VOBA-1610 file (N, C-alpha, C; in pm, whole numbers, padded with zeros to 5 digits, always signed):
BEGIN
Met-06400+13757+15463Met-06477+13692+15568Met-06459+13768+15699Ile-06553+13745+15790Ile-06543+13800+15925Ile-06478+13696+16015Glu-06377+13740+16090Glu-06311+13653+16187Glu-06313+13719+16324Leu-06358+13646+16423Leu-06355+13690+16562Leu-06253+13606+16635Arg-06156+13671+16698Arg-06043+13601+16757Arg-06036+13626+16907Asn-06077+13524+16983Asn-06065+13526+17129Asn-06124+13653+17190Ile-06246+13685+17150Ile-06309+13811+17191Ile-06374+13800+17329Thr-06347+13899+17411Thr-06420+13920+17536Thr-06470+14063+17537Lys-06598+14080+17571Lys-06657+14214+17580Lys-06724+14228+17716Lys-06688+14337+17785Lys-06744+14363+17918Lys-06826+14492+17918Tyr-06929+14493+18001Tyr-07000+14615+18037Tyr-06977+14635+18187Gly-06885+14722+18221Gly-06842+14733+18360Gly-06768+14606+18398Thr-06817+14538+18501Thr-06753+14413+18543Thr-06822+14290+18483Arg-06936+14312+18418Arg-07011+14197+18363Arg-06958+14161+18225Lys-06931+14033+18205Lys-06885+13985+18075Lys-07006+13951+17988Ala-07025+14028+17879Ala-07133+14000+17784Ala-07093+13889+17688Leu-06965+13884+17655Leu-06910+13777+17571Leu-06774+13738+17629Glu-06743+13609+17620Glu-06618+13562+17680Glu-06549+13461+17587Glu-06429+13498+17542Glu-06341+13410+17465Glu-06412+13350+17343Ile-06467+13438+17259Ile-06540+13396+17139Ile-06445+13394+17020Thr-06437+13280+16954Thr-06361+13266+16830Thr-06452+13206+16723Leu-06467+13279+16612Leu-06557+13237+16505Leu-06501+13280+16370Thr-06530+13202+16267Thr-06501+13242+16129Thr-06632+13235+16052Leu-06667+13345+15985Leu-06796+13356+15916Leu-06771+13390+15769Pro-06775+13290+15681Pro-06748+13314+15539Pro-06866+13379+15470Gln-06843+13428+15349Gln-06952+13483+15269Gln-07030+13369+15205Gly-07155+13401+15169Gly-07238+13305+15098Gly-07313+13208+15188Lys-07351+13253+15310Lys-07422+13166+15405Lys-07539+13242+15468Ile-07638+13167+15513Ile-07740+13220+15604Ile-07719+13150+15737Ile-07689+13228+15841Ile-07646+13174+15969Ile-07740+13221+16079Gly-07790+13126+16157Gly-07874+13159+16271Gly-07790+13174+16396Leu-07818+13278+16474Leu-07750+13305+16600Leu-07854+13290+16711Val-07838+13188+16794Val-07940+13156+16893Val-07879+13147+17033Gly-07965+13161+17133Gly-07923+13154+17272Gly-08026+13218+17360Glu-08011+13199+17491Glu-08103+13256+17587Glu-08092+13408+17589Asn-08195+13474+17642Asn-08185+13619+17663Asn-08064+13649+17752Gly-07987+13751+17711Gly-07869+13788+17789Gly-07746+13705+17759Ser-07752+13619+17657Ser-07636+13534+17625Ser-07532+13606+17541Gly-07564+13726+17490Gly-07464+13803+17416Gly-07490+13817+17267Lys-07608+13779+17220Lys-07634+13780+17076Lys-07625+13922+17017Thr-07693+14018+17080Thr-07691+14155+17029Thr-07550+14213+17037Thr-07480+14187+17146Thr-07343+14236+17159Thr-07254+14180+17047Leu-07271+14052+17015Leu-07191+13991+16910Leu-07219+14057+16775Leu-07345+14083+16744Leu-07379+14149+16618Leu-07321+14290+16612Lys-07326+14362+16724Lys-07271+14498+16726Lys-07119+14498+16711Leu-07053+14400+16765Leu-06908+14387+16746Leu-06875+14362+16599Met-06954+14276+16535Met-06929+14245+16394Met-06961+14363+16303Ser-07050+14452+16349Ser-07088+14567+16266Ser-06999+14689+16291Gly-06908+14681+16389Gly-06821+14793+16419Gly-06880+14894+16514Leu-06998+14865+16571Leu-07060+14957+16666Leu-07000+14946+16805Leu-06939+14832+16835Leu-06868+14810+16961Leu-06728+14759+16932Thr-06639+14777+17026Thr-06506+14720+17016Thr-06484+14626+17135Pro-06411+14517+17115Pro-06389+14422+17225Pro-06290+14475+17327Asn-06303+14427+17451Asn-06202+14457+17552Asn-06077+14373+17531Val-06099+14250+17485Val-05989+14157+17456Val-06019+14092+17322Gly-05913+14064+17244Gly-05931+13996+17117Gly-05956+14094+17003Ser-05988+14039+16886Ser-06004+14124+16768Ser-06116+14073+16679Ala-06184+14168+16613Ala-06284+14139+16511Ala-06228+14191+16379Val-06221+14103+16279Val-06149+14134+16156Val-06238+14105+16035Leu-06239+14196+15939Leu-06310+14177+15812Leu-06209+14180+15699Asp-06195+14068+15630Asp-06100+14056+15518Asp-05960+14105+15558Gly-05919+14068+15678Gly-05784+14099+15725Gly-05768+14233+15791Lys-05875+14315+15795Lys-05866+14448+15856Lys-05952+14454+15981Pro-05901+14518+16090Pro-05983+14533+16211Pro-06116+14601+16181Ile-06224+14547+16235Ile-06356+14603+16208Ile-06375+14731+16288Thr-06397+14841+16217Thr-06435+14969+16274Thr-06560+15015+16198Arg-06615+15127+16241Arg-06732+15177+16167Arg-06696+15207+16022Lys-06573+15254+15998Lys-06530+15285+15861Lys-06515+15158+15779Val-06448+15058+15834Val-06427+14932+15761Val-06559+14861+15738Ala-06652+14878+15831Ala-06778+14805+15825Ala-06883+14871+15737Thr-06841+14961+15648Thr-06939+15026+15562Thr-07010+14929+15468Asn-06951+14812+15443Asn-07020+14713+15360Asn-07083+14602+15444Ile-07108+14634+15572Ile-07183+14544+15659Ile-07313+14617+15698Ala-07427+14559+15668Ala-07557+14620+15697Ala-07612+14562+15826Tyr-07631+14647+15926Tyr-07681+14603+16057Tyr-07823+14653+16079Met-07914+14563+16114Met-08051+14600+16145Met-08077+14573+16293Pro-08093+14679+16375Pro-08117+14657+16518Pro-08258+14606+16545Asp-08276+14551+16663Asp-08408+14505+16704Asp-08503+14623+16724Ala-08452+14733+16778Ala-08536+14850+16806Ala-08573+14923+16677Asp-08691+14987+16677Asp-08732+15072+16565Asp-08657+15203+16574Met-08578+15233+16470Met-08498+15356+16471Met-08518+15429+16339Phe-08619+15517+16335Phe-08642+15599+16217Phe-08728+15719+16255Tyr-08736+15815+16163Tyr-08817+15934+16185Tyr-08963+15900+16156Pro-09051+15910+16255Pro-09188+15862+16238Pro-09268+15935+16132Tyr-09230+16061+16100Tyr-09308+16137+16003Tyr-09262+16113+15859Phe-09156+16034+15841Phe-09117+15995+15706Phe-09221+15900+15649Thr-09237+15906+15517Thr-09312+15801+15450Thr-09220+15682+15428Val-09278+15568+15393Val-09196+15450+15363Val-09098+15483+15251Gly-09143+15556+15149Gly-09053+15592+15039Gly-08938+15679+15083Gln-08965+15776+15172Gln-08858+15862+15222Gln-08758+15786+15309Phe-08806+15681+15374Phe-08720+15597+15457Phe-08607+15537+15375Tyr-08628+15523+15245Tyr-08528+15459+15160Tyr-08432+15558+15096Glu-08428+15680+15146Glu-08327+15776+15104Glu-08213+15765+15204Ser-08117+15678+15176Ser-08019+15636+15276Ser-07886+15710+15262Gln-07814+15715+15375Gln-07682+15775+15378Gln-07574+15680+15326Phe-07605+15553+15308Phe-07502+15457+15271Phe-07479+15457+15120Thr-07352+15459+15082Thr-07320+15468+14938Thr-07357+15342+14863Asp-07370+15228+14935Asp-07405+15103+14866Asp-07557+15081+14862Phe-07633+15184+14904Phe-07779+15169+14908Phe-07837+15179+14768Asn-07926+15087+14735Asn-07991+15081+14604Asn-08140+15108+14624Pro-08184+15233+14604Pro-08324+15266+14632Pro-08422+15190+14543Ile-08380+15158+14422Ile-08469+15081+14333Ile-08492+14941+14391Lys-08384+14879+14438Lys-08396+14747+14500Lys-08481+14755+14627Ala-08457+14857+14710Ala-08532+14871+14835Ala-08681+14885+14808Lys-08716+14964+14709Lys-08858+14983+14677Lys-08919+14856+14617Glu-08838+14782+14542Glu-08885+14653+14490Glu-08915+14557+14605Ile-08826+14556+14705Ile-08848+14470+14821Ile-08973+14515+14897Ala-08988+14647+14913Ala-09106+14700+14982Ala-09234+14657+14912Gln-09235+14665+14781Gln-09354+14624+14706Gln-09377+14473+14717Phe-09268+14396+14714Phe-09279+14251+14733Phe-09340+14219+14869Leu-09308+14301+14969Leu-09359+14280+15105Leu-09491+14352+15129Asn-09552+14403+15021Asn-09684+14466+15027Asn-09688+14591+15114Leu-09584+14674+15102Leu-09578+14802+15173Leu-09620+14915+15080Asp-09699+15007+15131Asp-09738+15127+15058Asp-09629+15232+15077Leu-09562+15271+14969Leu-09450+15365+14980Leu-09493+15503+15030Asn-09621+15534+15021Asn-09670+15665+15063Asn-09717+15668+15208Ser-09719+15554+15275Ser-09763+15549+15415Ser-09657+15608+15507Lys-09701+15682+15609Lys-09606+15733+15707Lys-09567+15622+15803Leu-09440+15623+15841Leu-09389+15518+15928Leu-09463+15512+16061Lys-09504+15629+16113Lys-09572+15631+16243Lys-09708+15561+16238Asn-09764+15547+16118Asn-09896+15485+16105Asn-09889+15335+16075Leu-09770+15281+16061Leu-09756+15140+16027Leu-09778+15052+16150Ser-09834+14936+16126Ser-09842+14833+16231Ser-09702+14782+16261Lys-09688+14709+16371Lys-09558+14652+16405Lys-09509+14561+16294Gly-09598+14482+16236Gly-09559+14392+16128Gly-09506+14467+16008Asn-09573+14578+15970Asn-09527+14655+15856Asn-09402+14733+15886Arg-09381+14774+16013Arg-09252+14836+16047Arg-09140+14733+16031Gly-09167+14608+16069Gly-09068+14503+16049Gly-09036+14484+15902Arg-09139+14486+15819Arg-09118+14475+15674Arg-09035+14592+15622Ala-09066+14714+15671Ala-08994+14832+15625Ala-08846+14825+15662Lys-08816+14780+15784Lys-08677+14768+15827Lys-08601+14667+15741Ile-08666+14555+15710Ile-08601+14454+15625Ile-08573+14510+15487Ala-08671+14580+15429Ala-08652+14636+15295Ala-08539+14738+15294Ala-08532+14821+15398Ala-08424+14921+15405Ala-08288+14855+15419Thr-08281+14747+15498Thr-08153+14679+15521Thr-08108+14602+15398Leu-08198+14523+15340Leu-08161+14445+15222Leu-08145+14532+15098Gly-08191+14657+15107Gly-08171+14750+14996Gly-08026+14791+14978Arg-07944+14764+15077Arg-07801+14788+15062Arg-07736+14672+14989Glu-07635+14701+14909Glu-07559+14597+14838Glu-07440+14557+14924Ala-07469+14503+15040Ala-07366+14472+15139Ala-07314+14329+15123Asp-07196+14303+15180Asp-07143+14167+15183Asp-07207+14087+15297Tyr-07237+14157+15407Tyr-07297+14092+15525Tyr-07420+14169+15569Tyr-07526+14096+15602Tyr-07646+14153+15663Tyr-07658+14095+15803Leu-07654+14180+15905Leu-07664+14138+16044Leu-07801+14182+16097Leu-07886+14087+16125Leu-08025+14116+16160Leu-08051+14072+16303Asp-08088+14168+16389Asp-08112+14139+16530Asp-08262+14115+16551Glu-08299+13990+16573Glu-08437+13949+16599Glu-08535+14003+16494Pro-08513+13973+16366Pro-08602+14027+16262Pro-08744+13973+16269Phe-08766+13859+16340Phe-08899+13799+16346Phe-08969+13824+16480Ser-08905+13897+16571Ser-08954+13910+16707Ser-09090+13981+16711Gly-09189+13915+16773Gly-09319+13975+16794Gly-09406+13987+16671Leu-09364+13928+16559Leu-09440+13939+16435Leu-09526+13816+16414Asp-09640+13834+16348Asp-09728+13721+16327Asp-09671+13630+16218Pro-09721+13507+16209Pro-09662+13409+16115Pro-09660+13455+15970Met-09761+13530+15926Met-09763+13575+15787Met-09650+13673+15758Val-09625+13764+15852Val-09516+13860+15835Val-09382+13788+15836Arg-09365+13694+15929Arg-09239+13618+15935Arg-09215+13544+15804Asp-09322+13488+15749Asp-09309+13414+15623Asp-09269+13508+15509Asp-09328+13628+15504Asp-09292+13725+15400Asp-09146+13766+15411Ile-09101+13791+15535Ile-08962+13832+15555Ile-08866+13720+15516Ala-08899+13597+15552Ala-08815+13483+15515Ala-08803+13472+15363Lys-08914+13488+15293Lys-08910+13483+15146Lys-08826+13596+15090Gly-08834+13714+15154Gly-08753+13827+15109Gly-08605+13802+15127Leu-08566+13736+15237Leu-08425+13704+15260Leu-08371+13615+15149Ile-08451+13521+15105Ile-08408+13429+15000Ile-08403+13499+14864Arg-08506+13576+14835Arg-08519+13635+14701Arg-08420+13749+14677Phe-08390+13827+14781Phe-08316+13951+14758Phe-08174+13950+14814Thr-08120+13832+14839Thr-07977+13821+14870Thr-07912+13724+14772Asp-07784+13744+14749Asp-07708+13663+14655Asp-07635+13553+14732Pro-07676+13426+14718Pro-07616+13319+14798Pro-07471+13290+14762Glu-07423+13345+14654Glu-07284+13322+14615Glu-07188+13415+14688Arg-07234+13534+14726Arg-07139+13632+14780Arg-07186+13703+14907Gln-07312+13691+14943Gln-07363+13765+15058Gln-07399+13669+15171Thr-07370+13712+15293Thr-07402+13632+15411Thr-07504+13706+15497Val-07602+13632+15545Val-07702+13684+15639Val-07678+13616+15774Ile-07660+13696+15878Ile-07649+13644+16014Ile-07765+13702+16094Leu-07853+13616+16141Leu-07972+13665+16210Leu-07985+13600+16347Ser-08006+13684+16448Ser-08036+13632+16581Ser-08186+13606+16587Thr-08224+13499+16655Thr-08365+13463+16655Thr-08400+13373+16772His-08525+13386+16817His-08585+13290+16908His-08679+13195+16833Glu-08687+13214+16701Glu-08781+13136+16619Glu-08705+13033+16536Leu-08616+12955+16601Leu-08529+12864+16528Leu-08607+12763+16446Lys-08713+12708+16501Lys-08788+12606+16431Lys-08843+12659+16298Glu-08889+12784+16299Glu-08947+12841+16178Glu-08843+12878+16074Val-08724+12923+16117Val-08624+12968+16020Val-08525+12859+15981Glu-08530+12744+16049Glu-08434+12639+16020Glu-08422+12606+15871Pro-08534+12599+15795Pro-08520+12568+15652Pro-08435+12668+15574Leu-08420+12790+15627Leu-08339+12892+15559Leu-08190+12875+15585Leu-08154+12811+15697Leu-08020+12823+15753Leu-07920+12723+15695Asp-07797+12773+15675Asp-07684+12686+15642Asp-07608+12646+15768Glu-07598+12739+15865Glu-07521+12714+15986Glu-07595+12773+16107Ile-07560+12723+16225Ile-07617+12774+16349Ile-07505+12799+16450Ile-07509+12916+16513Ile-07419+12951+16623Ile-07502+12954+16750Val-07453+12888+16855Val-07526+12883+16982Val-07441+12948+17092Leu-07500+13046+17161Leu-07437+13111+17275Leu-07510+13071+17402Lys-07434+13057+17509Lys-07493+13030+17640Lys-07406+13095+17746Gly-07469+13182+17827Gly-07395+13245+17936Gly-07271+13318+17891Ser-07280+13390+17778Ser-07173+13474+17721Ser-07067+13394+17645Arg-07081+13261+17639Arg-06982+13179+17572Arg-07040+13109+17448Leu-06953+13083+17352Leu-06990+13004+17235Leu-06986+12856+17274Ile-07101+12788+17257Ile-07101+12645+17289Ile-07113+12556+17165Ala-07148+12616+17050Ala-07155+12536+16927Ala-07161+12626+16805His-07100+12578+16697His-07112+12639+16565His-07110+12525+16465Glu-07228+12492+16410Glu-07242+12373+16328Glu-07319+12403+16199Ala-07287+12327+16094Ala-07367+12330+15971Ala-07496+12252+15995Val-07608+12304+15945Val-07737+12240+15967Val-07739+12099+15909Asp-07681+12080+15792Asp-07677+11945+15732Asp-07599+11848+15820Glu-07491+11897+15882Glu-07411+11811+15970Glu-07489+11772+16095Ile-07569+11865+16145Ile-07652+11834+16263Ile-07746+11719+16229Arg-07811+11729+16116Arg-07906+11624+16077Arg-07835+11491+16054Asp-07720+11496+15984Asp-07649+11371+15950Asp-07582+11309+16071Thr-07520+11391+16156Thr-07442+11339+16268Thr-07528+11302+16388Tyr-07625+11390+16419Tyr-07703+11371+16541Tyr-07842+11312+16515Gly-07882+11309+16389Gly-08014+11256+16356Gly-08127+11337+16414Gln-08107+11469+16427Gln-08206+11557+16487Gln-08225+11681+16400Asp-08343+11744+16416Asp-08355+11877+16358Asp-08280+11974+16448Ala-08260+12096+16398Ala-08174+12192+16469Ala-08232+12231+16604Thr-08364+12243+16612Thr-08425+12282+16738Thr-08406+12175+16845Ser-08428+12050+16810Ser-08409+11941+16906Ser-08263+11931+16948Trp-08173+11950+16853Trp-08029+11947+16883Trp-07991+12056+16981Met-08045+12179+16960Met-08013+12289+17049Met-08066+12262+17190Val-08189+12212+17199Val-08245+12179+17329Val-08160+12079+17402Ser-08110+11979+17329Ser-08025+11876+17393Ser-07894+11936+17441Leu-07839+12034+17371Leu-07717+12102+17417Leu-07739+12167+17552Phe-07850+12236+17567Phe-07877+12305+17693Phe-07907+12206+17804Arg-07973+12096+17775Arg-08003+11998+17877Arg-07876+11930+17926Glu-07779+11914+17835Glu-07653+11851+17872Glu-07564+11945+17953Gly-07604+12073+17956Gly-07530+12171+18036Gly-07397+12210+17978Lys-07386+12206+17846Lys-07258+12241+17784Lys-07237+12392+17785
//
């Protein structure tokens, strides 16, 4: 499992994250939500080994998370990062040893991607599909997805959501996704993490939110912010 212990991360004098403690077991789909600038991307990068905390520790199965340790953590950034002249098929020739090109191409076909299309010619929606297929094509323990639904039309978001369910193993793999589309992805989620102003203000199971508060996750999150927690 991933454990974050009293983490603070600064950029200069600004605190992007402050005193974050979390435990993230395998076998879950977890939504990471919060206002812009609340630290969601920084948190994902810390968990993927791309950043190190100023204070505290990020640990995977008892070992400090570094780029080397995080080889079985698949991170998908919000930005498009690929060679535009590659075809979709060439995009799936990965440097990661856990990459399964057969699985990636199966996901691409499920998402209605033409493997012979050049990445530079894809629409934003199809670039989103390509990134998801490349990320889920890894046989990772954790998939960290930064705003996978951002700016995509409802049909693309629906295809990606179906892909997350179909091509991950709920017994051993965890998906952690940051999103502004909580209402749409709530049916997928087991747990929700809420950040506000660089701090963790809630980490709850979706079923517990419904049972304890009598609200859907979106209404519950709105009430948290209104209460000023």
